[in-house]
mmCIF file of the N, C-alpha and C atoms, coordinates in Angstrom:
data_MODEL
# 
_entry.id   MODEL 
# 
loop_
_atom_site.group_PDB 
_atom_site.id 
_atom_site.type_symbol 
_atom_site.label_atom_id 
_atom_site.label_alt_id 
_atom_site.label_comp_id 
_atom_site.label_asym_id 
_atom_site.label_entity_id 
_atom_site.label_seq_id 
_atom_site.pdbx_PDB_ins_code 
_atom_site.Cartn_x 
_atom_site.Cartn_y 
_atom_site.Cartn_z 
_atom_site.occupancy 
_atom_site.B_iso_or_equiv 
_atom_site.pdbx_formal_charge 
_atom_site.auth_seq_id 
_atom_site.auth_comp_id 
_atom_site.auth_asym_id 
_atom_site.auth_atom_id 
_atom_site.pdbx_PDB_model_num 
ATOM 1   N N  . UNK A 1 1  ? 30.126 -17.353 -51.243 1.00 0.00 ? 1  UNK A N  1 
ATOM 2   C CA . UNK A 1 1  ? 30.285 -18.011 -52.822 1.00 0.00 ? 1  UNK A CA 1 
ATOM 3   C C  . UNK A 1 1  ? 31.015 -16.843 -53.544 1.00 0.00 ? 1  UNK A C  1 
ATOM 4   N N  . UNK A 1 2  ? 32.004 -16.913 -54.102 1.00 0.00 ? 2  UNK A N  1 
ATOM 5   C CA . UNK A 1 2  ? 32.921 -16.009 -54.993 1.00 0.00 ? 2  UNK A CA 1 
ATOM 6   C C  . UNK A 1 2  ? 31.806 -15.855 -56.205 1.00 0.00 ? 2  UNK A C  1 
ATOM 7   N N  . UNK A 1 3  ? 31.908 -14.400 -56.728 1.00 0.00 ? 3  UNK A N  1 
ATOM 8   C CA . UNK A 1 3  ? 31.575 -13.922 -57.925 1.00 0.00 ? 3  UNK A CA 1 
ATOM 9   C C  . UNK A 1 3  ? 32.056 -14.862 -59.111 1.00 0.00 ? 3  UNK A C  1 
ATOM 10  N N  . UNK A 1 4  ? 31.402 -15.461 -60.041 1.00 0.00 ? 4  UNK A N  1 
ATOM 11  C CA . UNK A 1 4  ? 31.854 -16.065 -61.181 1.00 0.00 ? 4  UNK A CA 1 
ATOM 12  C C  . UNK A 1 4  ? 31.867 -15.254 -62.532 1.00 0.00 ? 4  UNK A C  1 
ATOM 13  N N  . UNK A 1 5  ? 32.407 -14.206 -62.321 1.00 0.00 ? 5  UNK A N  1 
ATOM 14  C CA . UNK A 1 5  ? 32.755 -13.423 -63.463 1.00 0.00 ? 5  UNK A CA 1 
ATOM 15  C C  . UNK A 1 5  ? 34.016 -13.825 -64.065 1.00 0.00 ? 5  UNK A C  1 
ATOM 16  N N  . UNK A 1 6  ? 34.148 -13.293 -65.494 1.00 0.00 ? 6  UNK A N  1 
ATOM 17  C CA . UNK A 1 6  ? 35.566 -13.437 -65.835 1.00 0.00 ? 6  UNK A CA 1 
ATOM 18  C C  . UNK A 1 6  ? 36.436 -12.956 -65.321 1.00 0.00 ? 6  UNK A C  1 
ATOM 19  N N  . UNK A 1 7  ? 37.574 -13.779 -65.123 1.00 0.00 ? 7  UNK A N  1 
ATOM 20  C CA . UNK A 1 7  ? 38.922 -13.168 -64.325 1.00 0.00 ? 7  UNK A CA 1 
ATOM 21  C C  . UNK A 1 7  ? 39.693 -12.614 -65.591 1.00 0.00 ? 7  UNK A C  1 
ATOM 22  N N  . UNK A 1 8  ? 39.725 -13.167 -66.675 1.00 0.00 ? 8  UNK A N  1 
ATOM 23  C CA . UNK A 1 8  ? 40.620 -12.921 -67.783 1.00 0.00 ? 8  UNK A CA 1 
ATOM 24  C C  . UNK A 1 8  ? 40.136 -11.932 -68.674 1.00 0.00 ? 8  UNK A C  1 
ATOM 25  N N  . UNK A 1 9  ? 40.924 -11.010 -69.124 1.00 0.00 ? 9  UNK A N  1 
ATOM 26  C CA . UNK A 1 9  ? 40.197 -9.800  -70.040 1.00 0.00 ? 9  UNK A CA 1 
ATOM 27  C C  . UNK A 1 9  ? 40.895 -10.064 -71.259 1.00 0.00 ? 9  UNK A C  1 
ATOM 28  N N  . UNK A 1 10 ? 40.272 -10.092 -72.473 1.00 0.00 ? 10 UNK A N  1 
ATOM 29  C CA . UNK A 1 10 ? 40.984 -10.351 -73.821 1.00 0.00 ? 10 UNK A CA 1 
ATOM 30  C C  . UNK A 1 10 ? 41.788 -9.414  -74.193 1.00 0.00 ? 10 UNK A C  1 
ATOM 31  N N  . UNK A 1 11 ? 42.025 -8.314  -73.604 1.00 0.00 ? 11 UNK A N  1 
ATOM 32  C CA . UNK A 1 11 ? 42.902 -7.071  -73.889 1.00 0.00 ? 11 UNK A CA 1 
ATOM 33  C C  . UNK A 1 11 ? 44.457 -7.672  -73.130 1.00 0.00 ? 11 UNK A C  1 
ATOM 34  N N  . UNK A 1 12 ? 44.268 -8.233  -72.274 1.00 0.00 ? 12 UNK A N  1 
ATOM 35  C CA . UNK A 1 12 ? 45.246 -8.660  -71.513 1.00 0.00 ? 12 UNK A CA 1 
ATOM 36  C C  . UNK A 1 12 ? 46.439 -9.394  -72.279 1.00 0.00 ? 12 UNK A C  1 
ATOM 37  N N  . UNK A 1 13 ? 47.719 -9.115  -72.024 1.00 0.00 ? 13 UNK A N  1 
ATOM 38  C CA . UNK A 1 13 ? 48.799 -9.785  -72.586 1.00 0.00 ? 13 UNK A CA 1 
ATOM 39  C C  . UNK A 1 13 ? 48.947 -11.272 -71.952 1.00 0.00 ? 13 UNK A C  1 
ATOM 40  N N  . UNK A 1 14 ? 49.441 -11.984 -72.972 1.00 0.00 ? 14 UNK A N  1 
ATOM 41  C CA . UNK A 1 14 ? 49.627 -13.560 -72.429 1.00 0.00 ? 14 UNK A CA 1 
ATOM 42  C C  . UNK A 1 14 ? 50.609 -13.614 -71.120 1.00 0.00 ? 14 UNK A C  1 
ATOM 43  N N  . UNK A 1 15 ? 51.627 -12.578 -71.292 1.00 0.00 ? 15 UNK A N  1 
ATOM 44  C CA . UNK A 1 15 ? 52.418 -12.368 -69.882 1.00 0.00 ? 15 UNK A CA 1 
ATOM 45  C C  . UNK A 1 15 ? 51.483 -12.069 -68.807 1.00 0.00 ? 15 UNK A C  1 
ATOM 46  N N  . UNK A 1 16 ? 50.443 -11.137 -68.620 1.00 0.00 ? 16 UNK A N  1 
ATOM 47  C CA . UNK A 1 16 ? 49.876 -10.845 -67.733 1.00 0.00 ? 16 UNK A CA 1 
ATOM 48  C C  . UNK A 1 16 ? 48.832 -12.101 -67.452 1.00 0.00 ? 16 UNK A C  1 
ATOM 49  N N  . UNK A 1 17 ? 48.467 -12.572 -68.319 1.00 0.00 ? 17 UNK A N  1 
ATOM 50  C CA . UNK A 1 17 ? 47.596 -13.901 -67.530 1.00 0.00 ? 17 UNK A CA 1 
ATOM 51  C C  . UNK A 1 17 ? 48.311 -14.788 -66.740 1.00 0.00 ? 17 UNK A C  1 
ATOM 52  N N  . UNK A 1 18 ? 49.512 -15.220 -67.561 1.00 0.00 ? 18 UNK A N  1 
ATOM 53  C CA . UNK A 1 18 ? 50.097 -16.152 -66.824 1.00 0.00 ? 18 UNK A CA 1 
ATOM 54  C C  . UNK A 1 18 ? 50.770 -15.718 -65.484 1.00 0.00 ? 18 UNK A C  1 
ATOM 55  N N  . UNK A 1 19 ? 51.063 -14.475 -65.434 1.00 0.00 ? 19 UNK A N  1 
ATOM 56  C CA . UNK A 1 19 ? 51.489 -13.820 -64.123 1.00 0.00 ? 19 UNK A CA 1 
ATOM 57  C C  . UNK A 1 19 ? 50.260 -13.584 -62.943 1.00 0.00 ? 19 UNK A C  1 
ATOM 58  N N  . UNK A 1 20 ? 49.233 -13.495 -63.571 1.00 0.00 ? 20 UNK A N  1 
ATOM 59  C CA . UNK A 1 20 ? 48.063 -13.578 -62.700 1.00 0.00 ? 20 UNK A CA 1 
ATOM 60  C C  . UNK A 1 20 ? 47.822 -14.931 -62.121 1.00 0.00 ? 20 UNK A C  1 
ATOM 61  N N  . UNK A 1 21 ? 47.911 -15.910 -63.079 1.00 0.00 ? 21 UNK A N  1 
ATOM 62  C CA . UNK A 1 21 ? 47.422 -17.312 -62.774 1.00 0.00 ? 21 UNK A CA 1 
ATOM 63  C C  . UNK A 1 21 ? 48.548 -18.119 -63.300 1.00 0.00 ? 21 UNK A C  1 
ATOM 64  N N  . UNK A 1 22 ? 49.561 -18.754 -62.700 1.00 0.00 ? 22 UNK A N  1 
ATOM 65  C CA . UNK A 1 22 ? 50.452 -19.675 -63.448 1.00 0.00 ? 22 UNK A CA 1 
ATOM 66  C C  . UNK A 1 22 ? 49.792 -20.878 -64.056 1.00 0.00 ? 22 UNK A C  1 
ATOM 67  N N  . UNK A 1 23 ? 48.651 -21.433 -63.724 1.00 0.00 ? 23 UNK A N  1 
ATOM 68  C CA . UNK A 1 23 ? 47.992 -22.438 -64.463 1.00 0.00 ? 23 UNK A CA 1 
ATOM 69  C C  . UNK A 1 23 ? 47.716 -22.359 -65.654 1.00 0.00 ? 23 UNK A C  1 
ATOM 70  N N  . UNK A 1 24 ? 47.541 -21.083 -66.230 1.00 0.00 ? 24 UNK A N  1 
ATOM 71  C CA . UNK A 1 24 ? 47.055 -20.474 -67.660 1.00 0.00 ? 24 UNK A CA 1 
ATOM 72  C C  . UNK A 1 24 ? 48.119 -20.869 -68.431 1.00 0.00 ? 24 UNK A C  1 
ATOM 73  N N  . UNK A 1 25 ? 49.393 -21.049 -68.002 1.00 0.00 ? 25 UNK A N  1 
ATOM 74  C CA . UNK A 1 25 ? 50.566 -21.405 -69.074 1.00 0.00 ? 25 UNK A CA 1 
ATOM 75  C C  . UNK A 1 25 ? 50.052 -22.863 -69.715 1.00 0.00 ? 25 UNK A C  1 
ATOM 76  N N  . UNK A 1 26 ? 49.741 -23.774 -68.868 1.00 0.00 ? 26 UNK A N  1 
ATOM 77  C CA . UNK A 1 26 ? 49.405 -24.841 -69.299 1.00 0.00 ? 26 UNK A CA 1 
ATOM 78  C C  . UNK A 1 26 ? 48.337 -24.777 -70.511 1.00 0.00 ? 26 UNK A C  1 
ATOM 79  N N  . UNK A 1 27 ? 47.338 -23.916 -70.474 1.00 0.00 ? 27 UNK A N  1 
ATOM 80  C CA . UNK A 1 27 ? 46.231 -23.688 -71.255 1.00 0.00 ? 27 UNK A CA 1 
ATOM 81  C C  . UNK A 1 27 ? 46.902 -23.233 -72.462 1.00 0.00 ? 27 UNK A C  1 
ATOM 82  N N  . UNK A 1 28 ? 47.842 -22.375 -72.478 1.00 0.00 ? 28 UNK A N  1 
ATOM 83  C CA . UNK A 1 28 ? 48.544 -21.849 -73.712 1.00 0.00 ? 28 UNK A CA 1 
ATOM 84  C C  . UNK A 1 28 ? 49.351 -23.043 -74.379 1.00 0.00 ? 28 UNK A C  1 
ATOM 85  N N  . UNK A 1 29 ? 49.948 -23.562 -73.593 1.00 0.00 ? 29 UNK A N  1 
ATOM 86  C CA . UNK A 1 29 ? 50.769 -24.875 -74.081 1.00 0.00 ? 29 UNK A CA 1 
ATOM 87  C C  . UNK A 1 29 ? 49.865 -25.823 -74.879 1.00 0.00 ? 29 UNK A C  1 
ATOM 88  N N  . UNK A 1 30 ? 48.418 -26.006 -74.499 1.00 0.00 ? 30 UNK A N  1 
ATOM 89  C CA . UNK A 1 30 ? 47.708 -26.860 -75.209 1.00 0.00 ? 30 UNK A CA 1 
ATOM 90  C C  . UNK A 1 30 ? 47.356 -26.181 -76.577 1.00 0.00 ? 30 UNK A C  1 
ATOM 91  N N  . UNK A 1 31 ? 47.218 -25.119 -76.494 1.00 0.00 ? 31 UNK A N  1 
ATOM 92  C CA . UNK A 1 31 ? 46.864 -24.136 -77.943 1.00 0.00 ? 31 UNK A CA 1 
ATOM 93  C C  . UNK A 1 31 ? 48.104 -24.305 -78.914 1.00 0.00 ? 31 UNK A C  1 
ATOM 94  N N  . UNK A 1 32 ? 49.245 -24.318 -78.556 1.00 0.00 ? 32 UNK A N  1 
ATOM 95  C CA . UNK A 1 32 ? 50.551 -24.632 -79.282 1.00 0.00 ? 32 UNK A CA 1 
ATOM 96  C C  . UNK A 1 32 ? 50.238 -25.411 -80.490 1.00 0.00 ? 32 UNK A C  1 
ATOM 97  N N  . UNK A 1 33 ? 49.666 -26.279 -80.377 1.00 0.00 ? 33 UNK A N  1 
ATOM 98  C CA . UNK A 1 33 ? 49.477 -27.455 -81.396 1.00 0.00 ? 33 UNK A CA 1 
ATOM 99  C C  . UNK A 1 33 ? 48.572 -26.929 -82.472 1.00 0.00 ? 33 UNK A C  1 
ATOM 100 N N  . UNK A 1 34 ? 47.537 -25.960 -82.114 1.00 0.00 ? 34 UNK A N  1 
ATOM 101 C CA . UNK A 1 34 ? 46.880 -25.233 -83.126 1.00 0.00 ? 34 UNK A CA 1 
ATOM 102 C C  . UNK A 1 34 ? 47.415 -23.997 -83.644 1.00 0.00 ? 34 UNK A C  1 
ATOM 103 N N  . UNK A 1 35 ? 48.276 -23.589 -82.939 1.00 0.00 ? 35 UNK A N  1 
ATOM 104 C CA . UNK A 1 35 ? 48.911 -22.278 -83.593 1.00 0.00 ? 35 UNK A CA 1 
ATOM 105 C C  . UNK A 1 35 ? 50.012 -22.723 -84.329 1.00 0.00 ? 35 UNK A C  1 
ATOM 106 N N  . UNK A 1 36 ? 50.555 -23.740 -84.108 1.00 0.00 ? 36 UNK A N  1 
ATOM 107 C CA . UNK A 1 36 ? 51.702 -24.262 -84.854 1.00 0.00 ? 36 UNK A CA 1 
ATOM 108 C C  . UNK A 1 36 ? 52.990 -23.692 -84.523 1.00 0.00 ? 36 UNK A C  1 
ATOM 109 N N  . UNK A 1 37 ? 52.825 -23.179 -83.297 1.00 0.00 ? 37 UNK A N  1 
ATOM 110 C CA . UNK A 1 37 ? 54.247 -22.872 -82.719 1.00 0.00 ? 37 UNK A CA 1 
ATOM 111 C C  . UNK A 1 37 ? 54.057 -22.592 -81.181 1.00 0.00 ? 37 UNK A C  1 
ATOM 112 N N  . UNK A 1 38 ? 54.855 -22.192 -80.503 1.00 0.00 ? 38 UNK A N  1 
ATOM 113 C CA . UNK A 1 38 ? 54.989 -21.764 -78.919 1.00 0.00 ? 38 UNK A CA 1 
ATOM 114 C C  . UNK A 1 38 ? 54.369 -20.462 -78.826 1.00 0.00 ? 38 UNK A C  1 
ATOM 115 N N  . UNK A 1 39 ? 53.093 -20.546 -78.311 1.00 0.00 ? 39 UNK A N  1 
ATOM 116 C CA . UNK A 1 39 ? 52.591 -19.087 -78.082 1.00 0.00 ? 39 UNK A CA 1 
ATOM 117 C C  . UNK A 1 39 ? 53.415 -18.288 -76.992 1.00 0.00 ? 39 UNK A C  1 
ATOM 118 N N  . UNK A 1 40 ? 53.759 -19.091 -75.987 1.00 0.00 ? 40 UNK A N  1 
ATOM 119 C CA . UNK A 1 40 ? 54.374 -18.336 -74.996 1.00 0.00 ? 40 UNK A CA 1 
ATOM 120 C C  . UNK A 1 40 ? 55.798 -17.572 -75.521 1.00 0.00 ? 40 UNK A C  1 
ATOM 121 N N  . UNK A 1 41 ? 56.576 -18.339 -76.160 1.00 0.00 ? 41 UNK A N  1 
ATOM 122 C CA . UNK A 1 41 ? 57.715 -18.092 -77.127 1.00 0.00 ? 41 UNK A CA 1 
ATOM 123 C C  . UNK A 1 41 ? 57.569 -16.908 -78.122 1.00 0.00 ? 41 UNK A C  1 
ATOM 124 N N  . UNK A 1 42 ? 56.229 -17.098 -78.817 1.00 0.00 ? 42 UNK A N  1 
ATOM 125 C CA . UNK A 1 42 ? 56.217 -16.090 -80.060 1.00 0.00 ? 42 UNK A CA 1 
ATOM 126 C C  . UNK A 1 42 ? 55.302 -14.918 -79.766 1.00 0.00 ? 42 UNK A C  1 
ATOM 127 N N  . UNK A 1 43 ? 54.454 -15.084 -78.668 1.00 0.00 ? 43 UNK A N  1 
ATOM 128 C CA . UNK A 1 43 ? 53.413 -14.185 -78.724 1.00 0.00 ? 43 UNK A CA 1 
ATOM 129 C C  . UNK A 1 43 ? 53.295 -13.406 -77.138 1.00 0.00 ? 43 UNK A C  1 
ATOM 130 N N  . UNK A 1 44 ? 54.198 -13.523 -76.482 1.00 0.00 ? 44 UNK A N  1 
ATOM 131 C CA . UNK A 1 44 ? 54.294 -13.489 -74.978 1.00 0.00 ? 44 UNK A CA 1 
ATOM 132 C C  . UNK A 1 44 ? 53.599 -11.958 -74.728 1.00 0.00 ? 44 UNK A C  1 
ATOM 133 N N  . UNK A 1 45 ? 53.929 -11.110 -75.408 1.00 0.00 ? 45 UNK A N  1 
ATOM 134 C CA . UNK A 1 45 ? 53.559 -9.604  -75.141 1.00 0.00 ? 45 UNK A CA 1 
ATOM 135 C C  . UNK A 1 45 ? 52.177 -9.144  -75.748 1.00 0.00 ? 45 UNK A C  1 
ATOM 136 N N  . UNK A 1 46 ? 51.639 -10.214 -76.659 1.00 0.00 ? 46 UNK A N  1 
ATOM 137 C CA . UNK A 1 46 ? 50.449 -9.755  -77.373 1.00 0.00 ? 46 UNK A CA 1 
ATOM 138 C C  . UNK A 1 46 ? 49.125 -10.146 -76.518 1.00 0.00 ? 46 UNK A C  1 
ATOM 139 N N  . UNK A 1 47 ? 48.035 -9.346  -76.922 1.00 0.00 ? 47 UNK A N  1 
ATOM 140 C CA . UNK A 1 47 ? 46.871 -9.428  -76.065 1.00 0.00 ? 47 UNK A CA 1 
ATOM 141 C C  . UNK A 1 47 ? 46.202 -11.026 -76.543 1.00 0.00 ? 47 UNK A C  1 
ATOM 142 N N  . UNK A 1 48 ? 45.453 -11.594 -75.641 1.00 0.00 ? 48 UNK A N  1 
ATOM 143 C CA . UNK A 1 48 ? 44.784 -12.625 -76.061 1.00 0.00 ? 48 UNK A CA 1 
ATOM 144 C C  . UNK A 1 48 ? 44.184 -12.596 -77.225 1.00 0.00 ? 48 UNK A C  1 
ATOM 145 N N  . UNK A 1 49 ? 43.244 -11.411 -77.539 1.00 0.00 ? 49 UNK A N  1 
ATOM 146 C CA . UNK A 1 49 ? 42.581 -11.174 -78.868 1.00 0.00 ? 49 UNK A CA 1 
ATOM 147 C C  . UNK A 1 49 ? 43.469 -11.215 -79.911 1.00 0.00 ? 49 UNK A C  1 
ATOM 148 N N  . UNK A 1 50 ? 44.517 -10.696 -79.707 1.00 0.00 ? 50 UNK A N  1 
ATOM 149 C CA . UNK A 1 50 ? 45.543 -10.538 -80.790 1.00 0.00 ? 50 UNK A CA 1 
ATOM 150 C C  . UNK A 1 50 ? 45.853 -11.863 -81.269 1.00 0.00 ? 50 UNK A C  1 
ATOM 151 N N  . UNK A 1 51 ? 46.259 -12.735 -80.112 1.00 0.00 ? 51 UNK A N  1 
ATOM 152 C CA . UNK A 1 51 ? 46.934 -14.166 -80.204 1.00 0.00 ? 51 UNK A CA 1 
ATOM 153 C C  . UNK A 1 51 ? 45.761 -14.910 -80.878 1.00 0.00 ? 51 UNK A C  1 
ATOM 154 N N  . UNK A 1 52 ? 44.455 -14.974 -80.575 1.00 0.00 ? 52 UNK A N  1 
ATOM 155 C CA . UNK A 1 52 ? 43.350 -15.711 -81.144 1.00 0.00 ? 52 UNK A CA 1 
ATOM 156 C C  . UNK A 1 52 ? 43.218 -15.357 -82.744 1.00 0.00 ? 52 UNK A C  1 
ATOM 157 N N  . UNK A 1 53 ? 43.544 -14.053 -83.174 1.00 0.00 ? 53 UNK A N  1 
ATOM 158 C CA . UNK A 1 53 ? 43.356 -13.654 -84.187 1.00 0.00 ? 53 UNK A CA 1 
ATOM 159 C C  . UNK A 1 53 ? 44.401 -14.159 -85.390 1.00 0.00 ? 53 UNK A C  1 
ATOM 160 N N  . UNK A 1 54 ? 45.686 -13.663 -84.564 1.00 0.00 ? 54 UNK A N  1 
ATOM 161 C CA . UNK A 1 54 ? 46.931 -14.288 -85.316 1.00 0.00 ? 54 UNK A CA 1 
ATOM 162 C C  . UNK A 1 54 ? 46.914 -15.609 -85.670 1.00 0.00 ? 54 UNK A C  1 
ATOM 163 N N  . UNK A 1 55 ? 46.682 -16.732 -84.891 1.00 0.00 ? 55 UNK A N  1 
ATOM 164 C CA . UNK A 1 55 ? 46.593 -17.963 -85.028 1.00 0.00 ? 55 UNK A CA 1 
ATOM 165 C C  . UNK A 1 55 ? 45.384 -18.586 -85.450 1.00 0.00 ? 55 UNK A C  1 
ATOM 166 N N  . UNK A 1 56 ? 44.297 -17.642 -85.553 1.00 0.00 ? 56 UNK A N  1 
ATOM 167 C CA . UNK A 1 56 ? 42.789 -18.271 -86.300 1.00 0.00 ? 56 UNK A CA 1 
ATOM 168 C C  . UNK A 1 56 ? 42.278 -19.266 -85.199 1.00 0.00 ? 56 UNK A C  1 
ATOM 169 N N  . UNK A 1 57 ? 42.485 -18.934 -83.505 1.00 0.00 ? 57 UNK A N  1 
ATOM 170 C CA . UNK A 1 57 ? 41.745 -19.498 -82.666 1.00 0.00 ? 57 UNK A CA 1 
ATOM 171 C C  . UNK A 1 57 ? 40.445 -19.336 -82.436 1.00 0.00 ? 57 UNK A C  1 
ATOM 172 N N  . UNK A 1 58 ? 39.571 -19.995 -81.572 1.00 0.00 ? 58 UNK A N  1 
ATOM 173 C CA . UNK A 1 58 ? 38.560 -19.637 -81.217 1.00 0.00 ? 58 UNK A CA 1 
ATOM 174 C C  . UNK A 1 58 ? 38.595 -18.813 -79.795 1.00 0.00 ? 58 UNK A C  1 
ATOM 175 N N  . UNK A 1 59 ? 38.318 -17.564 -79.971 1.00 0.00 ? 59 UNK A N  1 
ATOM 176 C CA . UNK A 1 59 ? 38.799 -16.751 -78.740 1.00 0.00 ? 59 UNK A CA 1 
ATOM 177 C C  . UNK A 1 59 ? 37.827 -17.213 -77.604 1.00 0.00 ? 59 UNK A C  1 
ATOM 178 N N  . UNK A 1 60 ? 36.443 -17.196 -78.016 1.00 0.00 ? 60 UNK A N  1 
ATOM 179 C CA . UNK A 1 60 ? 35.702 -17.681 -76.884 1.00 0.00 ? 60 UNK A CA 1 
ATOM 180 C C  . UNK A 1 60 ? 35.896 -18.975 -76.167 1.00 0.00 ? 60 UNK A C  1 
ATOM 181 N N  . UNK A 1 61 ? 36.239 -19.951 -76.701 1.00 0.00 ? 61 UNK A N  1 
ATOM 182 C CA . UNK A 1 61 ? 36.935 -21.266 -76.304 1.00 0.00 ? 61 UNK A CA 1 
ATOM 183 C C  . UNK A 1 61 ? 38.146 -20.955 -75.400 1.00 0.00 ? 61 UNK A C  1 
ATOM 184 N N  . UNK A 1 62 ? 39.228 -20.198 -76.015 1.00 0.00 ? 62 UNK A N  1 
ATOM 185 C CA . UNK A 1 62 ? 40.313 -20.024 -75.251 1.00 0.00 ? 62 UNK A CA 1 
ATOM 186 C C  . UNK A 1 62 ? 39.826 -19.161 -73.894 1.00 0.00 ? 62 UNK A C  1 
ATOM 187 N N  . UNK A 1 63 ? 39.230 -18.172 -73.997 1.00 0.00 ? 63 UNK A N  1 
ATOM 188 C CA . UNK A 1 63 ? 38.831 -17.588 -72.908 1.00 0.00 ? 63 UNK A CA 1 
ATOM 189 C C  . UNK A 1 63 ? 38.391 -18.196 -71.884 1.00 0.00 ? 63 UNK A C  1 
ATOM 190 N N  . UNK A 1 64 ? 37.344 -19.261 -72.201 1.00 0.00 ? 64 UNK A N  1 
ATOM 191 C CA . UNK A 1 64 ? 36.763 -20.415 -71.253 1.00 0.00 ? 64 UNK A CA 1 
ATOM 192 C C  . UNK A 1 64 ? 37.688 -21.216 -70.584 1.00 0.00 ? 64 UNK A C  1 
ATOM 193 N N  . UNK A 1 65 ? 38.846 -21.681 -71.575 1.00 0.00 ? 65 UNK A N  1 
ATOM 194 C CA . UNK A 1 65 ? 39.559 -22.515 -70.939 1.00 0.00 ? 65 UNK A CA 1 
ATOM 195 C C  . UNK A 1 65 ? 40.580 -21.959 -70.084 1.00 0.00 ? 65 UNK A C  1 
ATOM 196 N N  . UNK A 1 66 ? 40.850 -20.434 -70.414 1.00 0.00 ? 66 UNK A N  1 
ATOM 197 C CA . UNK A 1 66 ? 41.800 -19.866 -69.412 1.00 0.00 ? 66 UNK A CA 1 
ATOM 198 C C  . UNK A 1 66 ? 41.097 -19.638 -68.109 1.00 0.00 ? 66 UNK A C  1 
ATOM 199 N N  . UNK A 1 67 ? 39.762 -19.000 -68.142 1.00 0.00 ? 67 UNK A N  1 
ATOM 200 C CA . UNK A 1 67 ? 39.005 -18.669 -66.862 1.00 0.00 ? 67 UNK A CA 1 
ATOM 201 C C  . UNK A 1 67 ? 38.790 -19.963 -65.983 1.00 0.00 ? 67 UNK A C  1 
ATOM 202 N N  . UNK A 1 68 ? 38.348 -21.061 -66.592 1.00 0.00 ? 68 UNK A N  1 
ATOM 203 C CA . UNK A 1 68 ? 38.456 -22.496 -65.805 1.00 0.00 ? 68 UNK A CA 1 
ATOM 204 C C  . UNK A 1 68 ? 39.746 -22.627 -65.272 1.00 0.00 ? 68 UNK A C  1 
ATOM 205 N N  . UNK A 1 69 ? 40.878 -22.485 -65.859 1.00 0.00 ? 69 UNK A N  1 
ATOM 206 C CA . UNK A 1 69 ? 42.061 -22.462 -65.302 1.00 0.00 ? 69 UNK A CA 1 
ATOM 207 C C  . UNK A 1 69 ? 42.179 -21.635 -63.923 1.00 0.00 ? 69 UNK A C  1 
ATOM 208 N N  . UNK A 1 70 ? 41.763 -20.220 -64.052 1.00 0.00 ? 70 UNK A N  1 
ATOM 209 C CA . UNK A 1 70 ? 41.735 -19.378 -62.962 1.00 0.00 ? 70 UNK A CA 1 
ATOM 210 C C  . UNK A 1 70 ? 40.912 -19.867 -61.775 1.00 0.00 ? 70 UNK A C  1 
ATOM 211 N N  . UNK A 1 71 ? 39.671 -20.465 -62.233 1.00 0.00 ? 71 UNK A N  1 
ATOM 212 C CA . UNK A 1 71 ? 38.759 -20.852 -61.110 1.00 0.00 ? 71 UNK A CA 1 
ATOM 213 C C  . UNK A 1 71 ? 39.259 -22.394 -60.376 1.00 0.00 ? 71 UNK A C  1 
ATOM 214 N N  . UNK A 1 72 ? 39.720 -22.758 -61.062 1.00 0.00 ? 72 UNK A N  1 
ATOM 215 C CA . UNK A 1 72 ? 40.406 -24.201 -60.585 1.00 0.00 ? 72 UNK A CA 1 
ATOM 216 C C  . UNK A 1 72 ? 41.414 -24.073 -59.474 1.00 0.00 ? 72 UNK A C  1 
ATOM 217 N N  . UNK A 1 73 ? 42.433 -22.896 -60.038 1.00 0.00 ? 73 UNK A N  1 
ATOM 218 C CA . UNK A 1 73 ? 43.688 -22.543 -59.029 1.00 0.00 ? 73 UNK A CA 1 
ATOM 219 C C  . UNK A 1 73 ? 43.095 -21.776 -57.896 1.00 0.00 ? 73 UNK A C  1 
ATOM 220 N N  . UNK A 1 74 ? 41.873 -21.190 -58.277 1.00 0.00 ? 74 UNK A N  1 
ATOM 221 C CA . UNK A 1 74 ? 41.390 -20.342 -56.963 1.00 0.00 ? 74 UNK A CA 1 
ATOM 222 C C  . UNK A 1 74 ? 40.689 -21.508 -55.962 1.00 0.00 ? 74 UNK A C  1 
ATOM 223 N N  . UNK A 1 75 ? 39.922 -22.294 -56.560 1.00 0.00 ? 75 UNK A N  1 
ATOM 224 C CA . UNK A 1 75 ? 39.172 -23.428 -55.570 1.00 0.00 ? 75 UNK A CA 1 
ATOM 225 C C  . UNK A 1 75 ? 40.350 -24.359 -54.855 1.00 0.00 ? 75 UNK A C  1 
ATOM 226 N N  . UNK A 1 76 ? 41.520 -24.551 -55.759 1.00 0.00 ? 76 UNK A N  1 
ATOM 227 C CA . UNK A 1 76 ? 42.637 -25.115 -55.035 1.00 0.00 ? 76 UNK A CA 1 
ATOM 228 C C  . UNK A 1 76 ? 43.098 -24.434 -53.789 1.00 0.00 ? 76 UNK A C  1 
ATOM 229 N N  . UNK A 1 77 ? 43.467 -23.384 -54.163 1.00 0.00 ? 77 UNK A N  1 
ATOM 230 C CA . UNK A 1 77 ? 43.789 -22.303 -53.108 1.00 0.00 ? 77 UNK A CA 1 
ATOM 231 C C  . UNK A 1 77 ? 43.062 -22.145 -51.812 1.00 0.00 ? 77 UNK A C  1 
ATOM 232 N N  . UNK A 1 78 ? 41.598 -22.074 -52.119 1.00 0.00 ? 78 UNK A N  1 
ATOM 233 C CA . UNK A 1 78 ? 40.859 -21.979 -51.097 1.00 0.00 ? 78 UNK A CA 1 
ATOM 234 C C  . UNK A 1 78 ? 40.608 -23.333 -50.127 1.00 0.00 ? 78 UNK A C  1 
ATOM 235 N N  . UNK A 1 79 ? 40.821 -24.371 -50.914 1.00 0.00 ? 79 UNK A N  1 
ATOM 236 C CA . UNK A 1 79 ? 40.781 -25.898 -49.998 1.00 0.00 ? 79 UNK A CA 1 
ATOM 237 C C  . UNK A 1 79 ? 42.256 -25.730 -49.128 1.00 0.00 ? 79 UNK A C  1 
ATOM 238 N N  . UNK A 1 80 ? 43.252 -25.187 -49.644 1.00 0.00 ? 80 UNK A N  1 
ATOM 239 C CA . UNK A 1 80 ? 44.484 -24.960 -48.810 1.00 0.00 ? 80 UNK A CA 1 
ATOM 240 C C  . UNK A 1 80 ? 44.226 -23.979 -47.265 1.00 0.00 ? 80 UNK A C  1 
ATOM 241 N N  . UNK A 1 81 ? 43.491 -23.136 -47.373 1.00 0.00 ? 81 UNK A N  1 
ATOM 242 C CA . UNK A 1 81 ? 43.240 -22.404 -46.421 1.00 0.00 ? 81 UNK A CA 1 
ATOM 243 C C  . UNK A 1 81 ? 42.447 -22.893 -45.168 1.00 0.00 ? 81 UNK A C  1 
# 
């Protein structure tokens, strides 16, 4: 069983997170409605912490959603093996 530690660090940029796990792009797209603009378009090089602060997002929830996407992606990957 894999270690369930957080895979995403709040200091990582949006680009780094999406590069690490493509599924996280959909999470950022879900938060666009709260941000009022496309996060991937306007904050691609900003850290998750800065994005949460800039758009008034709940960083803990955002981190949970991003990490859930990573875990789901890893589970799907493990099923293919």
